[in-house]
C-alpha positions as CSV (number, residue, x, y, z in Angstrom):
1,X,0.0,0.1,0.0
2,X,1.5,3.0,-1.0
3,X,1.0,6.4,1.1
4,X,1.1,9.7,0.5
5,X,1.6,12.8,3.0
6,X,2.1,16.5,2.7
7,X,5.9,16.4,4.3
8,X,6.8,12.8,1.9
9,X,7.4,10.9,5.3
10,X,6.8,7.5,5.2
11,X,3.7,6.1,6.1
12,X,5.2,3.4,8.9
13,X,7.0,6.0,10.5
14,X,6.1,6.7,14.2
15,X,4.1,9.7,14.4
16,X,5.0,12.1,17.4
17,X,2.3,14.1,18.9
18,X,3.1,16.6,21.7
19,X,6.0,14.2,22.7
20,X,4.1,11.3,22.8
21,X,4.9,8.4,19.9
22,X,1.8,7.3,17.9
23,X,1.2,4.5,15.4
24,X,-0.6,5.4,12.2
25,X,-4.3,4.6,12.4
26,X,-5.4,0.9,11.3
27,X,-9.0,-0.5,10.3
28,X,-10.3,-1.0,13.0
29,X,-8.6,1.4,15.3
30,X,-9.2,3.8,17.9
31,X,-7.8,6.3,15.9
32,X,-4.0,8.8,16.3
33,X,-4.8,10.4,19.6
34,X,-3.7,14.6,19.2
35,X,-2.9,16.4,23.0
36,X,-4.7,19.7,24.2
37,X,-2.0,21.5,22.2
38,X,-2.2,23.3,19.0
39,X,1.8,22.9,18.1
40,X,0.5,18.7,18.0
41,X,-2.6,19.3,16.5
42,X,-0.3,21.2,13.4
43,X,1.7,18.4,13.2
44,X,-0.5,16.1,13.7
45,X,-2.4,16.8,10.3
46,X,0.6,17.7,8.2
47,X,1.8,14.3,8.8
48,X,-0.6,11.9,9.1
49,X,-0.3,9.0,6.7
50,X,-3.6,9.1,4.2
51,X,-6.7,7.2,5.5
52,X,-5.9,8.5,9.2
53,X,-8.3,9.4,12.0
54,X,-7.1,12.1,14.1
55,X,-8.8,11.7,17.5
56,X,-8.6,15.0,19.3
57,X,-8.9,15.9,23.1
58,X,-12.3,16.1,24.4
59,X,-13.3,19.5,24.8
60,X,-10.0,20.9,24.1
61,X,-9.6,24.6,22.5
62,X,-7.2,25.0,19.8
63,X,-5.9,28.5,19.1
64,X,-4.7,29.5,16.0
65,X,-2.8,33.0,16.6
66,X,-0.5,32.4,13.1
67,X,-0.9,31.1,9.7
68,X,1.5,27.8,9.4
69,X,1.3,28.7,5.6
70,X,0.0,31.9,3.6
71,X,-3.5,31.9,4.1
72,X,-3.8,28.4,5.6
73,X,-4.2,28.5,9.6
74,X,-3.6,24.7,9.1
75,X,-1.4,22.5,7.4
76,X,-3.5,21.8,3.6
77,X,-5.2,18.1,3.5
78,X,-4.2,17.1,0.1
79,X,-5.3,13.1,1.0
80,X,-8.1,11.8,2.7
81,X,-8.2,12.2,6.4
82,X,-10.5,11.8,9.2
83,X,-10.5,14.2,12.5
84,X,-12.8,13.3,15.4
85,X,-13.3,16.3,17.3
86,X,-14.9,14.9,20.8
87,X,-16.1,18.4,21.2
88,X,-12.8,20.5,20.3
89,X,-12.9,23.5,19.2
90,X,-10.4,24.8,16.5
91,X,-10.6,28.5,16.9
92,X,-8.4,31.6,15.0
93,X,-7.5,34.3,18.1
94,X,-9.0,36.9,16.1
95,X,-7.7,39.7,18.8
96,X,-4.1,39.1,17.7
97,X,-3.5,36.8,14.8
98,X,-3.7,38.3,10.9
99,X,-6.0,36.9,8.2
100,X,-6.1,33.0,7.3
101,X,-8.9,30.9,7.1
102,X,-8.9,27.4,9.6
103,X,-9.3,24.4,6.7
104,X,-8.0,24.1,3.3
105,X,-8.9,21.0,1.2
106,X,-7.0,21.0,-2.1
107,X,-7.9,19.2,-5.3
108,X,-6.7,15.6,-3.9
109,X,-8.0,16.4,-0.6
110,X,-10.4,14.2,1.5
111,X,-11.7,15.6,5.1
112,X,-14.3,14.4,7.4
113,X,-14.6,16.6,10.2
114,X,-17.0,15.2,13.2
115,X,-17.6,16.6,16.7
116,X,-16.2,20.0,16.2
117,X,-16.2,23.6,16.1
118,X,-14.3,26.2,13.4
119,X,-14.6,29.7,14.4
120,X,-12.9,32.3,13.6
121,X,-11.7,32.0,10.5
122,X,-10.9,35.1,8.1
123,X,-9.9,34.8,4.7
124,X,-8.7,37.7,2.5
125,X,-10.5,35.5,-0.3
126,X,-12.9,32.8,-0.2
127,X,-13.7,30.0,2.5
128,X,-12.8,31.7,6.1
129,X,-13.8,28.4,8.0
130,X,-13.2,25.6,5.4
131,X,-12.0,26.1,1.7
132,X,-12.6,22.9,-1.0
133,X,-10.8,23.5,-3.8
134,X,-12.0,21.8,-7.0
135,X,-12.1,17.9,-7.2
136,X,-11.6,18.0,-3.5
137,X,-14.1,16.4,-0.8
138,X,-15.3,17.5,2.4
139,X,-17.6,15.9,4.9
140,X,-19.2,17.4,8.1
141,X,-20.7,15.4,10.8
142,X,-21.7,17.6,13.5
143,X,-19.8,20.7,13.1
144,X,-20.4,24.1,13.9
145,X,-18.7,26.8,11.9
146,X,-19.1,29.8,14.2
147,X,-18.1,33.7,13.2
148,X,-15.6,33.0,10.5
149,X,-15.3,35.8,7.3
150,X,-14.2,36.0,4.0
151,X,-14.0,38.9,2.4
152,X,-15.1,37.5,-0.6
153,X,-16.9,33.9,-0.7
154,X,-18.2,31.8,2.0
155,X,-18.1,33.0,5.3
156,X,-18.1,29.7,6.5
157,X,-17.1,27.0,3.8
158,X,-16.2,27.4,0.0
159,X,-17.1,24.5,-2.7
160,X,-15.5,24.9,-5.6
161,X,-16.9,24.1,-8.9
162,X,-16.1,19.7,-9.5
163,X,-15.8,19.5,-5.3
164,X,-17.9,17.6,-3.1
165,X,-19.6,17.7,0.2
166,X,-21.8,16.6,2.2
167,X,-23.0,17.9,5.4
168,X,-25.3,16.3,8.5
169,X,-26.1,17.8,11.6
170,X,-24.2,20.6,11.9
171,X,-24.3,24.4,12.0
172,X,-23.8,27.8,10.3
173,X,-23.7,30.1,12.4
174,X,-22.6,34.0,12.5
175,X,-20.5,34.0,9.8
176,X,-20.2,36.6,6.9
177,X,-18.5,37.1,3.6
178,X,-17.9,40.6,1.8
179,X,-19.8,39.5,-1.0
180,X,-21.8,36.3,-1.3
181,X,-22.7,33.4,0.7
182,X,-22.5,34.6,3.7
183,X,-22.4,30.4,5.6
184,X,-21.6,28.5,2.5
185,X,-20.5,29.1,-1.7
186,X,-22.3,26.0,-2.6
187,X,-20.7,25.6,-6.6
188,X,-20.3,22.2,-5.9
189,X,-22.3,18.8,-5.7
190,X,-23.6,19.6,-2.4
191,X,-25.6,17.8,-0.1
192,X,-26.8,18.8,3.7
193,X,-29.1,17.2,5.9
194,X,-30.3,17.9,9.7
195,X,-28.2,21.6,9.0
196,X,-28.9,24.9,10.2
197,X,-27.7,28.4,9.1
198,X,-28.3,31.2,11.4
199,X,-27.5,34.6,11.6
200,X,-25.4,34.5,8.5
201,X,-24.6,37.6,6.0
202,X,-23.4,38.2,2.9
203,X,-22.9,42.2,1.9
204,X,-24.2,41.4,-1.8
205,X,-26.1,38.3,-2.6
206,X,-26.8,34.5,-0.5
207,X,-27.1,35.5,3.3
208,X,-26.7,31.9,4.2
209,X,-26.0,30.4,0.5
210,X,-25.1,31.6,-2.2
211,X,-25.4,28.7,-5.4
212,X,-23.6,29.8,-8.5
213,X,-23.2,25.7,-10.2
214,X,-23.5,22.4,-9.9
215,X,-26.3,20.3,-7.8
216,X,-26.9,20.8,-4.7
217,X,-30.2,18.6,-2.5
218,X,-31.4,20.1,1.1
219,X,-33.1,17.8,3.1
220,X,-34.6,18.8,6.6
221,X,-32.4,22.1,6.4
222,X,-33.2,25.4,8.3
223,X,-32.7,28.9,7.0
224,X,-33.5,31.4,9.2
225,X,-32.3,35.1,10.2
226,X,-30.3,35.4,7.5
227,X,-29.2,38.8,5.6
228,X,-28.0,40.3,2.7
229,X,-27.8,43.6,1.3
230,X,-28.7,43.3,-2.1
231,X,-30.5,39.7,-3.5
232,X,-31.4,36.4,-2.1
233,X,-31.8,36.7,1.8
234,X,-31.6,33.6,2.7
235,X,-30.3,31.9,-0.9
236,X,-28.9,33.4,-4.1
237,X,-29.2,31.1,-7.1
238,X,-27.4,32.2,-10.6
239,X,-27.1,28.1,-12.0
240,X,-27.1,24.6,-11.7
241,X,-29.5,23.1,-9.9
242,X,-31.0,23.3,-5.9
243,X,-33.6,21.2,-4.4
244,X,-35.1,21.2,-0.4
245,X,-36.9,19.2,0.8
246,X,-38.9,18.9,4.2
247,X,-37.1,22.1,4.7
248,X,-37.4,25.6,6.2
249,X,-36.7,29.3,5.0
250,X,-38.1,31.5,7.7
251,X,-37.7,34.9,8.9
252,X,-34.4,35.9,6.2
253,X,-34.3,39.2,5.1
254,X,-32.4,41.3,2.2
255,X,-32.2,44.7,2.7
256,X,-31.6,45.4,-1.6
257,X,-34.3,45.2,-3.7
258,X,-35.1,41.4,-4.0
259,X,-36.0,37.8,-2.5
260,X,-36.1,38.1,0.9
261,X,-36.0,34.4,1.8
262,X,-34.9,33.3,-2.2
263,X,-33.6,34.4,-5.8
264,X,-33.7,32.5,-7.9
265,X,-32.1,32.3,-11.7
266,X,-31.8,29.0,-12.2
267,X,-33.6,26.1,-11.6
268,X,-35.4,25.3,-8.3
269,X,-37.5,22.7,-6.6
270,X,-39.0,23.0,-3.0
271,X,-41.2,20.0,-1.7
272,X,-42.9,19.7,1.6
273,X,-40.5,23.0,2.4
274,X,-41.7,26.3,4.0
275,X,-41.1,29.8,3.0
276,X,-42.3,32.4,5.7
277,X,-41.6,35.2,7.6
278,X,-38.8,37.1,5.1
279,X,-38.8,40.4,4.0
280,X,-37.5,42.4,1.0
281,X,-37.3,46.0,2.6
282,X,-35.6,48.1,-0.1
283,X,-37.9,50.6,-1.8
284,X,-38.8,49.0,-4.5
285,X,-38.3,45.7,-3.9
286,X,-40.0,42.8,-5.4
287,X,-40.9,39.0,-3.8
288,X,-40.4,39.0,0.0
289,X,-40.6,35.2,-0.2
290,X,-39.6,34.2,-3.3
291,X,-37.9,36.8,-6.1
292,X,-37.8,33.9,-9.4
293,X,-36.2,34.5,-13.6
294,X,-35.4,30.7,-13.9
295,X,-37.7,27.6,-13.5
296,X,-39.3,27.0,-10.0
297,X,-41.5,24.0,-8.4
298,X,-43.2,24.1,-5.1
299,X,-45.0,20.5,-4.2
300,X,-46.6,20.2,-1.2
301,X,-45.2,23.8,-0.3
302,X,-46.2,27.0,1.2
303,X,-45.7,30.3,0.6
304,X,-47.3,32.0,3.8
305,X,-46.7,35.6,5.5
306,X,-43.6,36.9,3.5
307,X,-43.4,40.9,2.5
308,X,-42.2,43.1,0.4
309,X,-42.3,46.3,2.5
310,X,-40.3,48.7,1.4
311,X,-41.8,52.7,1.1
312,X,-42.2,53.1,-2.8
313,X,-43.9,50.6,-5.4
314,X,-42.5,47.2,-3.3
315,X,-44.5,44.6,-4.9
316,X,-45.0,40.4,-4.7
317,X,-44.7,39.8,-1.1
318,X,-45.1,35.6,-1.7
319,X,-43.8,35.5,-5.2
320,X,-42.5,37.7,-8.0
321,X,-41.6,36.1,-10.8
322,X,-40.0,38.4,-14.0
323,X,-40.0,35.6,-16.2
324,X,-39.1,31.5,-16.1
325,X,-41.6,29.3,-15.5
326,X,-43.7,28.5,-11.9
327,X,-45.1,25.1,-11.0
328,X,-47.7,25.5,-7.8
329,X,-48.5,21.8,-7.5
330,X,-50.5,21.5,-4.0
331,X,-49.0,24.4,-2.4
332,X,-50.5,27.8,-0.9
333,X,-49.2,31.2,-1.0
334,X,-51.6,32.9,1.5
335,X,-50.7,36.1,4.2
336,X,-48.2,37.9,2.2
337,X,-48.3,41.6,1.8
338,X,-46.6,44.4,-0.3
339,X,-46.8,48.2,0.0
340,X,-48.2,48.3,-3.5
341,X,-50.9,45.6,-5.3
342,X,-50.4,42.4,-5.9
343,X,-49.3,41.2,-2.3
344,X,-50.1,37.6,-3.3
345,X,-48.2,36.8,-6.6
346,X,-46.4,39.2,-9.4
347,X,-45.7,37.1,-12.8
348,X,-45.9,38.4,-16.5
349,X,-46.2,34.9,-17.7
350,X,-48.8,32.2,-16.8
351,X,-48.1,29.3,-13.9
352,X,-48.9,25.9,-13.8
353,X,-51.5,25.1,-11.6
354,X,-52.4,22.1,-9.9
355,X,-54.8,22.2,-6.8
356,X,-53.1,25.1,-5.1
357,X,-54.5,28.3,-3.7
358,X,-53.3,32.0,-3.4
359,X,-55.6,33.5,-0.7
360,X,-55.8,36.3,1.8
361,X,-52.4,38.2,0.8
362,X,-52.7,42.4,1.0
363,X,-53.8,44.5,-0.6
364,X,-55.1,42.1,-3.6
365,X,-54.3,38.2,-4.3
366,X,-52.8,38.8,-7.8
367,X,-54.7,42.3,-8.9
368,X,-52.1,44.6,-10.3
369,X,-50.0,41.8,-11.9
370,X,-49.7,41.8,-15.4
371,X,-50.5,38.1,-15.8
372,X,-53.1,37.2,-13.1
373,X,-52.3,33.3,-12.2
374,X,-54.9,30.8,-13.4
375,X,-57.4,30.3,-10.2
376,X,-56.2,33.7,-8.4
377,X,-58.9,36.1,-7.5
378,X,-58.7,39.2,-6.5
């Protein structure tokens, strides 16, 4: 068996972690223990043979005070590596440290993180907490991305085109991006299940998630209380395909013009998903719940209690469709509001409607829209 490491050492060499010898992890083994010491963590990541499992000290906080190299706080992961966090925290000490991200997964890397918090990363470009290069692989389970920042894209995590990320039972909180994707820049193949994005911020697009390429499936995922300055308070979609299944997109905000909850310019399908309490707050805001110019399909889903409440000609508190194709299948667009009519649905093209309803919106359901959706009254 051939092993590849960052430093090129032989795989069968003993790894010394904080002065204690440890043999490489083997199938069925318990992994390589890493003492509660930052140097020990850096050494372990740099020298662990491919396929190793590092076991962090339980509840330890590993403080990064300087970059390992360039913008990377820890050695880049260029091979398969698992880190069992045991509720440890890896944090950049923001008061004294220069700007650097925490983890960097290269094109040949395959990083698996479990039960760990990644906090305080600060990238001068992309991926404040974690950057995944094209062809790289990332798995997160019970991981918290908290208070990370990227000057450009992906405050918490940036998944480049061609990369893969599988994220389960994790949280993205208080991350921010100077441009897009406050929590996650999702441009590869991304799957989430049981993930919560809460109080993330992007100055331009996608407070929680910005998706420009690739295919994403989000199950049992909640995007709440996120914000952006331009479009897509929760998510901005410019390319590829996105699905939300059994999910919630609630109480997100854009202070810009379009899409308090969702801005869709590609292909989006919502299945058994709630879009509620979102706000487009600009004076000429549109689409409190959803702004669409792509392909939008709602199945057994609801768009309710959203608003476009700016002081000017804000319209389409529920859905504002500027083009593309929209299908409502056993879905509801109810109790939404806007400053000017219609409060429910504004569209220039007819929707495909199957046993769905548009009711109780103010000031009107559809009146004032260039095209009245089939079956919509008032």
